[in-house]
N, C-alpha and C positions, 0 to 999 in steps of 0.2 A: 523853718521847720515842719517834718512830719510824724505823725502818730501813729503807731500800731495798738490797740488793746483786744487782748483775745479774754475771752472764757470758755476755761476748757471744765467737762466733767472727767475725770478719769475714773476707767475701771478701778473700784476700792481693793480690789485686790494684786491691783498693780502702781499703788502709787509711790512706794520705794521705787521701784524701777524709774517712774515719771519722774521723781525729785533725783534720781542720781543721775539722768540726762539732759534734764532742764536746767538743773544748780551750775554744770559743767559749762554747756550750753550761755548759761546768764553769764557768768564769769566772765566768759568767751570773746564774748557779746559786747563787755562794755569797756573790751581793750580794742577796738574797733576805733578807726582813726573818726567816722562820722556817725558812732551812738554816742549817742546826749546822756540816755539814761536806759537799763533795761531790768527792773523790776518784777519781781515776782511776789506772789502775792496766794494766801492760803485763804477761805471761806472760814471764821468763825464756827459754826454751825454745820456748814457742812464738810467735812475734810478730805472727800474728794474732790472739791473744786477748787481752781486756782485761777487767780487772772493774770496776765502778763502785762505790763505796761512799758510801751517802749517808746523812745523817740530819737529820732534821727535828724542830722541837721538838711537832708533835702531827699527827695524822692531815689536820688541816684546812690547816698549811704544805703537805704532802706533797700532798694535792689541788690547792692553787692550783699548784703545782710544774709539773702539767703542763698550767694554763693558759697559759704565760708567754709571751709572744711570744719568748723566744730558747727556747723549748722548739721551734716550728713547725719549724725546720729538719732538727732531729734524726727527728721527728717523720713529714717526708716522706722524709728520706733514708730514715730504716728500713723504711719500706712499697718501696724499690726491692730489694729482696733483699739488700741490702750484709750482712744479718746469714745465717751459714750454719748458726749455733744461738745459741740464747737462754735464758736460765735465770735467775731471779729470785725474788728470798724477800722480802717485803714485810712488816713488821708489830712488835712492842712492841718496846724495848729493854731485854731484864731481866736485863742488867748490863753494864756498861761500865767 
């Protein structure tokens, strides 16, 4: 298994726009054959901070995720500068 954990700081004025696109992407991602988990979490104390937690059966499934049609709206939105900061960790699951 491989995991992706992403922490995003979203422009506070664009949180609703982010949620519309990301929640749609997450729901469709969970239907991918290689996606084992896709969760979206929001910070209690900073409502414009989000964490994405994704698990895929292997790297090929993770790589395929970025090519799915439902991923394109998120990729386009991210390119607009909606993310004020982003940190991601991608790698093998070593304990679960």
